[in-house]
HTML snippet that shows the backbone in 3Dmol.js (N, CA, C, O; Angstrom):
<script src="https://3Dmol.org/build/3Dmol-min.js"></script>
<div id="view" style="width:600px;height:400px;position:relative"></div>
<script>
const pdb = `
ATOM      1  N   MET A   1     -70.942  38.795 -19.387  1.00  0.00           N
ATOM      2  CA  MET A   1     -70.747  39.608 -18.458  1.00  0.00           C
ATOM      3  C   MET A   1     -69.145  39.565 -19.115  1.00  0.00           C
ATOM      4  O   MET A   1     -68.381  40.236 -18.421  1.00  0.00           O
ATOM      5  N   GLY A   2     -68.678  39.110 -19.950  1.00  0.00           N
ATOM      6  CA  GLY A   2     -67.226  39.448 -20.187  1.00  0.00           C
ATOM      7  C   GLY A   2     -66.115  38.490 -19.924  1.00  0.00           C
ATOM      8  O   GLY A   2     -65.029  38.925 -20.309  1.00  0.00           O
ATOM      9  N   GLU A   3     -66.074  37.071 -19.268  1.00  0.00           N
ATOM     10  CA  GLU A   3     -65.739  36.698 -18.994  1.00  0.00           C
ATOM     11  C   GLU A   3     -64.880  36.074 -20.143  1.00  0.00           C
ATOM     12  O   GLU A   3     -65.386  35.548 -21.134  1.00  0.00           O
ATOM     13  N   SER A   4     -63.313  36.198 -19.883  1.00  0.00           N
ATOM     14  CA  SER A   4     -62.667  35.044 -20.967  1.00  0.00           C
ATOM     15  C   SER A   4     -61.669  34.205 -20.478  1.00  0.00           C
ATOM     16  O   SER A   4     -61.581  34.231 -19.250  1.00  0.00           O
ATOM     17  N   ASN A   5     -61.034  33.607 -20.947  1.00  0.00           N
ATOM     18  CA  ASN A   5     -59.829  32.984 -20.648  1.00  0.00           C
ATOM     19  C   ASN A   5     -58.802  33.568 -20.457  1.00  0.00           C
ATOM     20  O   ASN A   5     -58.625  33.836 -21.645  1.00  0.00           O
ATOM     21  N   ALA A   6     -57.740  34.115 -19.849  1.00  0.00           N
ATOM     22  CA  ALA A   6     -56.298  35.151 -20.166  1.00  0.00           C
ATOM     23  C   ALA A   6     -55.403  34.093 -20.238  1.00  0.00           C
ATOM     24  O   ALA A   6     -54.219  34.169 -20.565  1.00  0.00           O
ATOM     25  N   VAL A   7     -55.987  33.165 -19.936  1.00  0.00           N
ATOM     26  CA  VAL A   7     -54.285  31.750 -20.239  1.00  0.00           C
ATOM     27  C   VAL A   7     -54.201  31.584 -21.694  1.00  0.00           C
ATOM     28  O   VAL A   7     -53.143  31.373 -22.286  1.00  0.00           O
ATOM     29  N   LEU A   8     -55.347  31.686 -22.247  1.00  0.00           N
ATOM     30  CA  LEU A   8     -54.992  31.166 -23.740  1.00  0.00           C
ATOM     31  C   LEU A   8     -54.175  32.274 -24.735  1.00  0.00           C
ATOM     32  O   LEU A   8     -53.271  32.070 -25.546  1.00  0.00           O
ATOM     33  N   GLY A   9     -54.858  33.524 -24.345  1.00  0.00           N
ATOM     34  CA  GLY A   9     -53.895  34.260 -24.959  1.00  0.00           C
ATOM     35  C   GLY A   9     -52.481  34.779 -24.271  1.00  0.00           C
ATOM     36  O   GLY A   9     -52.186  35.931 -24.590  1.00  0.00           O
ATOM     37  N   ARG A  10     -51.451  34.030 -23.270  1.00  0.00           N
ATOM     38  CA  ARG A  10     -50.015  34.535 -22.647  1.00  0.00           C
ATOM     39  C   ARG A  10     -49.471  33.950 -23.309  1.00  0.00           C
ATOM     40  O   ARG A  10     -49.972  32.965 -23.851  1.00  0.00           O
ATOM     41  N   GLU A  11     -48.383  34.294 -23.490  1.00  0.00           N
ATOM     42  CA  GLU A  11     -46.623  33.405 -23.820  1.00  0.00           C
ATOM     43  C   GLU A  11     -46.735  32.640 -23.215  1.00  0.00           C
ATOM     44  O   GLU A  11     -47.228  32.661 -22.087  1.00  0.00           O
ATOM     45  N   HIS A  12     -45.966  31.028 -24.255  1.00  0.00           N
ATOM     46  CA  HIS A  12     -45.415  30.416 -23.651  1.00  0.00           C
ATOM     47  C   HIS A  12     -44.636  30.677 -23.247  1.00  0.00           C
ATOM     48  O   HIS A  12     -44.006  31.651 -23.659  1.00  0.00           O
ATOM     49  N   GLY A  13     -44.043  29.563 -21.666  1.00  0.00           N
ATOM     50  CA  GLY A  13     -42.303  29.404 -21.465  1.00  0.00           C
ATOM     51  C   GLY A  13     -42.145  30.168 -19.793  1.00  0.00           C
ATOM     52  O   GLY A  13     -43.093  30.557 -19.111  1.00  0.00           O
ATOM     53  N   ALA A  14     -41.183  30.209 -19.548  1.00  0.00           N
ATOM     54  CA  ALA A  14     -41.100  30.832 -18.328  1.00  0.00           C
ATOM     55  C   ALA A  14     -41.073  32.328 -18.672  1.00  0.00           C
ATOM     56  O   ALA A  14     -41.109  32.875 -19.774  1.00  0.00           O
ATOM     57  N   ILE A  15     -40.984  32.950 -17.174  1.00  0.00           N
ATOM     58  CA  ILE A  15     -40.956  34.571 -16.900  1.00  0.00           C
ATOM     59  C   ILE A  15     -39.066  34.738 -17.207  1.00  0.00           C
ATOM     60  O   ILE A  15     -38.292  34.440 -16.298  1.00  0.00           O
ATOM     61  N   SER A  16     -38.668  35.117 -18.243  1.00  0.00           N
ATOM     62  CA  SER A  16     -37.036  35.517 -18.419  1.00  0.00           C
ATOM     63  C   SER A  16     -36.487  35.889 -16.910  1.00  0.00           C
ATOM     64  O   SER A  16     -37.292  36.356 -16.103  1.00  0.00           O
ATOM     65  N   ARG A  17     -34.874  35.644 -16.467  1.00  0.00           N
ATOM     66  CA  ARG A  17     -34.794  35.733 -15.525  1.00  0.00           C
ATOM     67  C   ARG A  17     -35.006  37.597 -14.946  1.00  0.00           C
ATOM     68  O   ARG A  17     -35.276  38.109 -13.859  1.00  0.00           O
ATOM     69  N   GLU A  18     -34.700  38.165 -16.391  1.00  0.00           N
ATOM     70  CA  GLU A  18     -34.577  39.958 -16.346  1.00  0.00           C
ATOM     71  C   GLU A  18     -36.083  40.373 -16.041  1.00  0.00           C
ATOM     72  O   GLU A  18     -36.301  41.351 -15.326  1.00  0.00           O
ATOM     73  N   VAL A  19     -36.814  39.848 -16.425  1.00  0.00           N
ATOM     74  CA  VAL A  19     -38.092  40.440 -16.155  1.00  0.00           C
ATOM     75  C   VAL A  19     -38.229  40.112 -14.856  1.00  0.00           C
ATOM     76  O   VAL A  19     -38.651  41.097 -14.251  1.00  0.00           O
ATOM     77  N   LEU A  20     -38.110  39.418 -14.323  1.00  0.00           N
ATOM     78  CA  LEU A  20     -38.401  38.929 -12.907  1.00  0.00           C
ATOM     79  C   LEU A  20     -37.462  40.094 -12.271  1.00  0.00           C
ATOM     80  O   LEU A  20     -37.886  41.130 -11.757  1.00  0.00           O
ATOM     81  N   ALA A  21     -35.916  39.665 -12.427  1.00  0.00           N
ATOM     82  CA  ALA A  21     -35.133  41.497 -11.545  1.00  0.00           C
ATOM     83  C   ALA A  21     -35.635  42.661 -11.839  1.00  0.00           C
ATOM     84  O   ALA A  21     -35.496  43.630 -11.092  1.00  0.00           O
ATOM     85  N   ALA A  22     -36.476  42.717 -13.309  1.00  0.00           N
ATOM     86  CA  ALA A  22     -36.376  44.757 -13.089  1.00  0.00           C
ATOM     87  C   ALA A  22     -37.858  43.815 -11.799  1.00  0.00           C
ATOM     88  O   ALA A  22     -37.979  44.094 -10.606  1.00  0.00           O
ATOM     89  N   ALA A  23     -38.340  43.231 -12.227  1.00  0.00           N
ATOM     90  CA  ALA A  23     -40.165  43.558 -11.204  1.00  0.00           C
ATOM     91  C   ALA A  23     -39.735  44.391 -10.082  1.00  0.00           C
ATOM     92  O   ALA A  23     -39.905  45.519  -9.619  1.00  0.00           O
ATOM     93  N   GLU A  24     -38.872  42.917  -9.783  1.00  0.00           N
ATOM     94  CA  GLU A  24     -38.208  43.141  -8.366  1.00  0.00           C
ATOM     95  C   GLU A  24     -37.713  44.116  -8.044  1.00  0.00           C
ATOM     96  O   GLU A  24     -38.351  45.066  -7.592  1.00  0.00           O
ATOM     97  N   GLY A  25     -36.670  44.103  -8.178  1.00  0.00           N
ATOM     98  CA  GLY A  25     -36.613  45.949  -8.385  1.00  0.00           C
ATOM     99  C   GLY A  25     -37.893  47.141  -8.056  1.00  0.00           C
ATOM    100  O   GLY A  25     -38.190  47.548  -6.933  1.00  0.00           O
ATOM    101  N   ILE A  26     -38.448  47.499  -9.180  1.00  0.00           N
ATOM    102  CA  ILE A  26     -39.110  48.373  -8.962  1.00  0.00           C
ATOM    103  C   ILE A  26     -40.726  47.921  -7.996  1.00  0.00           C
ATOM    104  O   ILE A  26     -41.673  48.698  -7.874  1.00  0.00           O
ATOM    105  N   TYR A  27     -40.677  46.674  -7.487  1.00  0.00           N
ATOM    106  CA  TYR A  27     -41.809  46.666  -6.552  1.00  0.00           C
ATOM    107  C   TYR A  27     -40.729  47.068  -4.811  1.00  0.00           C
ATOM    108  O   TYR A  27     -41.025  47.704  -3.799  1.00  0.00           O
ATOM    109  N   ARG A  28     -39.634  46.406  -5.180  1.00  0.00           N
ATOM    110  CA  ARG A  28     -38.740  46.715  -3.822  1.00  0.00           C
ATOM    111  C   ARG A  28     -38.857  48.711  -3.584  1.00  0.00           C
ATOM    112  O   ARG A  28     -39.373  49.508  -2.801  1.00  0.00           O
ATOM    113  N   GLU A  29     -38.141  48.721  -4.635  1.00  0.00           N
ATOM    114  CA  GLU A  29     -38.296  50.578  -4.490  1.00  0.00           C
ATOM    115  C   GLU A  29     -40.156  51.113  -4.263  1.00  0.00           C
ATOM    116  O   GLU A  29     -40.223  52.199  -3.688  1.00  0.00           O
ATOM    117  N   LEU A  30     -41.571  50.493  -4.637  1.00  0.00           N
ATOM    118  CA  LEU A  30     -42.192  51.218  -4.178  1.00  0.00           C
ATOM    119  C   LEU A  30     -42.675  51.009  -3.157  1.00  0.00           C
ATOM    120  O   LEU A  30     -43.425  51.808  -2.596  1.00  0.00           O
ATOM    121  N   HIS A  31     -42.203  49.390  -2.498  1.00  0.00           N
ATOM    122  CA  HIS A  31     -42.821  49.213  -1.213  1.00  0.00           C
ATOM    123  C   HIS A  31     -42.158  48.795   0.196  1.00  0.00           C
ATOM    124  O   HIS A  31     -42.580  48.384   1.277  1.00  0.00           O
ATOM    125  N   THR A  32     -40.432  49.227  -0.581  1.00  0.00           N
ATOM    126  CA  THR A  32     -39.811  48.748   1.322  1.00  0.00           C
ATOM    127  C   THR A  32     -40.464  50.062   2.063  1.00  0.00           C
ATOM    128  O   THR A  32     -40.787  51.174   1.646  1.00  0.00           O
ATOM    129  N   GLU A  33     -40.521  49.326   3.563  1.00  0.00           N
ATOM    130  CA  GLU A  33     -40.857  50.080   4.179  1.00  0.00           C
ATOM    131  C   GLU A  33     -39.400  50.345   5.575  1.00  0.00           C
ATOM    132  O   GLU A  33     -38.530  49.518   5.846  1.00  0.00           O
ATOM    133  N   ASP A  34     -39.560  51.562   6.133  1.00  0.00           N
ATOM    134  CA  ASP A  34     -38.600  52.054   6.404  1.00  0.00           C
ATOM    135  C   ASP A  34     -38.064  51.060   7.760  1.00  0.00           C
ATOM    136  O   ASP A  34     -38.761  51.267   8.754  1.00  0.00           O
ATOM    137  N   PRO A  35     -36.641  49.730   8.033  1.00  0.00           N
ATOM    138  CA  PRO A  35     -36.638  49.162   9.318  1.00  0.00           C
ATOM    139  C   PRO A  35     -37.433  49.128  10.408  1.00  0.00           C
ATOM    140  O   PRO A  35     -38.224  48.298  10.857  1.00  0.00           O
ATOM    141  N   ASP A  36     -36.878  50.729  10.909  1.00  0.00           N
ATOM    142  CA  ASP A  36     -37.564  51.107  11.929  1.00  0.00           C
ATOM    143  C   ASP A  36     -38.633  51.577  12.334  1.00  0.00           C
ATOM    144  O   ASP A  36     -38.800  52.172  13.399  1.00  0.00           O
ATOM    145  N   SER A  37     -40.000  51.176  10.927  1.00  0.00           N
ATOM    146  CA  SER A  37     -40.964  51.649  11.776  1.00  0.00           C
ATOM    147  C   SER A  37     -41.446  50.117  11.399  1.00  0.00           C
ATOM    148  O   SER A  37     -42.628  49.905  11.670  1.00  0.00           O
ATOM    149  N   THR A  38     -41.119  49.620  11.137  1.00  0.00           N
ATOM    150  CA  THR A  38     -41.545  47.574  10.928  1.00  0.00           C
ATOM    151  C   THR A  38     -41.536  47.222  13.095  1.00  0.00           C
ATOM    152  O   THR A  38     -41.982  46.291  13.765  1.00  0.00           O
ATOM    153  N   GLY A  39     -41.024  48.115  13.353  1.00  0.00           N
ATOM    154  CA  GLY A  39     -40.059  47.060  15.131  1.00  0.00           C
ATOM    155  C   GLY A  39     -39.720  46.184  14.393  1.00  0.00           C
ATOM    156  O   GLY A  39     -38.983  47.147  14.181  1.00  0.00           O
ATOM    157  N   THR A  40     -39.484  45.392  13.789  1.00  0.00           N
ATOM    158  CA  THR A  40     -38.205  44.167  13.781  1.00  0.00           C
ATOM    159  C   THR A  40     -36.799  44.160  13.642  1.00  0.00           C
ATOM    160  O   THR A  40     -35.897  43.406  14.006  1.00  0.00           O
ATOM    161  N   GLY A  41     -36.881  45.325  12.949  1.00  0.00           N
ATOM    162  CA  GLY A  41     -35.058  45.917  12.639  1.00  0.00           C
ATOM    163  C   GLY A  41     -34.726  45.053  11.447  1.00  0.00           C
ATOM    164  O   GLY A  41     -33.521  44.808  11.413  1.00  0.00           O
ATOM    165  N   ALA A  42     -35.460  44.475  10.389  1.00  0.00           N
ATOM    166  CA  ALA A  42     -35.155  43.527   9.385  1.00  0.00           C
ATOM    167  C   ALA A  42     -35.745  44.535   8.626  1.00  0.00           C
ATOM    168  O   ALA A  42     -36.786  45.186   8.537  1.00  0.00           O
ATOM    169  N   THR A  43     -33.927  44.300   7.778  1.00  0.00           N
ATOM    170  CA  THR A  43     -33.569  44.899   5.822  1.00  0.00           C
ATOM    171  C   THR A  43     -34.170  44.338   5.066  1.00  0.00           C
ATOM    172  O   THR A  43     -34.642  44.863   4.057  1.00  0.00           O
ATOM    173  N   ASP A  44     -34.324  42.835   5.457  1.00  0.00           N
ATOM    174  CA  ASP A  44     -34.039  41.094   4.189  1.00  0.00           C
ATOM    175  C   ASP A  44     -36.040  41.324   4.045  1.00  0.00           C
ATOM    176  O   ASP A  44     -36.997  41.552   4.785  1.00  0.00           O
ATOM    177  N   GLY A  45     -35.836  41.151   3.035  1.00  0.00           N
ATOM    178  CA  GLY A  45     -37.472  40.499   2.491  1.00  0.00           C
ATOM    179  C   GLY A  45     -37.832  41.504   1.823  1.00  0.00           C
ATOM    180  O   GLY A  45     -37.248  42.571   2.017  1.00  0.00           O
ATOM    181  N   ILE A  46     -39.435  41.367   0.369  1.00  0.00           N
ATOM    182  CA  ILE A  46     -39.727  42.030   0.484  1.00  0.00           C
ATOM    183  C   ILE A  46     -41.443  42.317   0.684  1.00  0.00           C
ATOM    184  O   ILE A  46     -42.223  41.532   0.145  1.00  0.00           O
ATOM    185  N   PRO A  47     -42.070  43.716   1.645  1.00  0.00           N
ATOM    186  CA  PRO A  47     -43.092  42.863   2.035  1.00  0.00           C
ATOM    187  C   PRO A  47     -44.077  42.599   1.347  1.00  0.00           C
ATOM    188  O   PRO A  47     -43.904  43.031   0.208  1.00  0.00           O
ATOM    189  N   ALA A  48     -45.159  42.037   1.486  1.00  0.00           N
ATOM    190  CA  ALA A  48     -46.574  41.499   0.818  1.00  0.00           C
ATOM    191  C   ALA A  48     -47.453  40.700   1.036  1.00  0.00           C
ATOM    192  O   ALA A  48     -47.397  39.638   1.654  1.00  0.00           O
ATOM    193  N   THR A  49     -48.501  41.310   0.409  1.00  0.00           N
ATOM    194  CA  THR A  49     -49.561  40.721   0.658  1.00  0.00           C
ATOM    195  C   THR A  49     -50.718  39.555  -0.494  1.00  0.00           C
ATOM    196  O   THR A  49     -50.803  39.706  -1.713  1.00  0.00           O
ATOM    197  N   PHE A  50     -51.345  38.652   0.180  1.00  0.00           N
ATOM    198  CA  PHE A  50     -51.870  37.956  -0.584  1.00  0.00           C
ATOM    199  C   PHE A  50     -52.884  37.785  -0.731  1.00  0.00           C
ATOM    200  O   PHE A  50     -53.193  37.348   0.377  1.00  0.00           O
ATOM    201  N   ARG A  51     -54.214  37.785  -1.595  1.00  0.00           N
ATOM    202  CA  ARG A  51     -55.308  37.427  -1.793  1.00  0.00           C
ATOM    203  C   ARG A  51     -56.260  36.143  -2.067  1.00  0.00           C
ATOM    204  O   ARG A  51     -56.621  36.085  -3.242  1.00  0.00           O
ATOM    205  N   LEU A  52     -56.606  35.400  -1.476  1.00  0.00           N
ATOM    206  CA  LEU A  52     -56.807  34.026  -2.574  1.00  0.00           C
ATOM    207  C   LEU A  52     -58.100  33.758  -2.360  1.00  0.00           C
ATOM    208  O   LEU A  52     -58.714  33.346  -1.376  1.00  0.00           O
ATOM    209  N   ILE A  53     -58.512  34.161  -3.808  1.00  0.00           N
ATOM    210  CA  ILE A  53     -60.554  33.714  -3.701  1.00  0.00           C
ATOM    211  C   ILE A  53     -60.437  32.458  -4.339  1.00  0.00           C
ATOM    212  O   ILE A  53     -59.637  32.275  -5.256  1.00  0.00           O
ATOM    213  N   TYR A  54     -61.297  31.459  -3.843  1.00  0.00           N
ATOM    214  CA  TYR A  54     -62.042  30.426  -4.194  1.00  0.00           C
ATOM    215  C   TYR A  54     -63.050  30.720  -4.667  1.00  0.00           C
ATOM    216  O   TYR A  54     -63.734  31.625  -4.189  1.00  0.00           O
ATOM    217  N   MET A  55     -63.513  29.825  -6.050  1.00  0.00           N
ATOM    218  CA  MET A  55     -64.703  29.643  -6.659  1.00  0.00           C
ATOM    219  C   MET A  55     -65.388  28.240  -7.083  1.00  0.00           C
ATOM    220  O   MET A  55     -64.650  27.256  -7.056  1.00  0.00           O
ATOM    221  N   ILE A  56     -66.350  28.114  -7.360  1.00  0.00           N
ATOM    222  CA  ILE A  56     -66.893  27.166  -7.624  1.00  0.00           C
ATOM    223  C   ILE A  56     -68.466  27.168  -8.344  1.00  0.00           C
ATOM    224  O   ILE A  56     -69.447  27.669  -7.794  1.00  0.00           O
ATOM    225  N   GLY A  57     -68.488  26.416  -9.858  1.00  0.00           N
ATOM    226  CA  GLY A  57     -69.618  26.849 -10.050  1.00  0.00           C
ATOM    227  C   GLY A  57     -70.266  25.652 -10.915  1.00  0.00           C
ATOM    228  O   GLY A  57     -69.642  24.600 -11.062  1.00  0.00           O
ATOM    229  N   TRP A  58     -71.450  25.837 -11.442  1.00  0.00           N
ATOM    230  CA  TRP A  58     -71.616  24.352 -11.558  1.00  0.00           C
ATOM    231  C   TRP A  58     -73.006  25.003 -13.098  1.00  0.00           C
ATOM    232  O   TRP A  58     -73.006  26.088 -13.680  1.00  0.00           O
ATOM    233  N   LYS A  59     -73.616  24.244 -13.216  1.00  0.00           N
ATOM    234  CA  LYS A  59     -74.002  24.158 -14.438  1.00  0.00           C
ATOM    235  C   LYS A  59     -76.163  23.198 -14.657  1.00  0.00           C
ATOM    236  O   LYS A  59     -76.555  22.696 -15.710  1.00  0.00           O
ATOM    237  N   ALA A  60     -76.743  23.250 -13.760  1.00  0.00           N
ATOM    238  CA  ALA A  60     -77.839  22.635 -13.107  1.00  0.00           C
ATOM    239  C   ALA A  60     -78.097  21.448 -14.218  1.00  0.00           C
ATOM    240  O   ALA A  60     -78.014  21.766 -15.404  1.00  0.00           O
ATOM    241  N   VAL A  61     -78.369  20.254 -13.908  1.00  0.00           N
ATOM    242  CA  VAL A  61     -79.146  19.555 -15.645  1.00  0.00           C
ATOM    243  C   VAL A  61     -79.842  18.571 -15.171  1.00  0.00           C
ATOM    244  O   VAL A  61     -79.598  18.216 -14.018  1.00  0.00           O
ATOM    245  N   LEU A  62     -80.675  18.020 -15.788  1.00  0.00           N
ATOM    246  CA  LEU A  62     -81.903  17.955 -15.624  1.00  0.00           C
ATOM    247  C   LEU A  62     -81.805  16.537 -15.417  1.00  0.00           C
ATOM    248  O   LEU A  62     -81.455  15.799 -16.338  1.00  0.00           O
ATOM    249  N   GLY A  63     -82.088  16.105 -14.279  1.00  0.00           N
ATOM    250  CA  GLY A  63     -82.270  14.925 -13.649  1.00  0.00           C
ATOM    251  C   GLY A  63     -81.245  13.903 -12.901  1.00  0.00           C
ATOM    252  O   GLY A  63     -81.231  12.674 -12.835  1.00  0.00           O
ATOM    253  N   SER A  64     -80.141  15.209 -12.207  1.00  0.00           N
ATOM    254  CA  SER A  64     -79.086  15.027 -11.454  1.00  0.00           C
ATOM    255  C   SER A  64     -79.556  15.218 -10.407  1.00  0.00           C
ATOM    256  O   SER A  64     -80.513  15.989 -10.482  1.00  0.00           O
ATOM    257  N   ARG A  65     -79.381  14.942  -9.617  1.00  0.00           N
ATOM    258  CA  ARG A  65     -79.042  15.280  -7.949  1.00  0.00           C
ATOM    259  C   ARG A  65     -78.450  16.630  -7.581  1.00  0.00           C
ATOM    260  O   ARG A  65     -77.404  17.220  -7.852  1.00  0.00           O
ATOM    261  N   SER A  66     -79.634  16.909  -6.788  1.00  0.00           N
ATOM    262  CA  SER A  66     -79.050  18.365  -6.469  1.00  0.00           C
ATOM    263  C   SER A  66     -79.569  18.801  -4.581  1.00  0.00           C
ATOM    264  O   SER A  66     -80.695  18.714  -4.090  1.00  0.00           O
ATOM    265  N   SER A  67     -78.626  19.132  -4.096  1.00  0.00           N
ATOM    266  CA  SER A  67     -78.592  19.148  -2.458  1.00  0.00           C
ATOM    267  C   SER A  67     -79.019  20.324  -1.898  1.00  0.00           C
ATOM    268  O   SER A  67     -79.038  20.454  -0.674  1.00  0.00           O
TER     269      SER A  67
END
`;
const viewer = $3Dmol.createViewer("view");
viewer.addModel(pdb, "pdb");
viewer.setStyle({}, {cartoon: {color: "spectrum"}});
viewer.zoomTo();
viewer.render();
</script>
């Protein structure tokens, strides 16, 4: 299926403050809504949505219990 582990090819160490500040600015510019459209009157914060996916996998082994 072409799976690979992206963690093995990543740079080691934390993301720099400059990179995070630049990403925050771009994200805020692209995704900030008009305060009046939300109905809350809030102007602070950045809107975000997260999707979490949990998976588990295993390989059957001869002689093991199966459920």
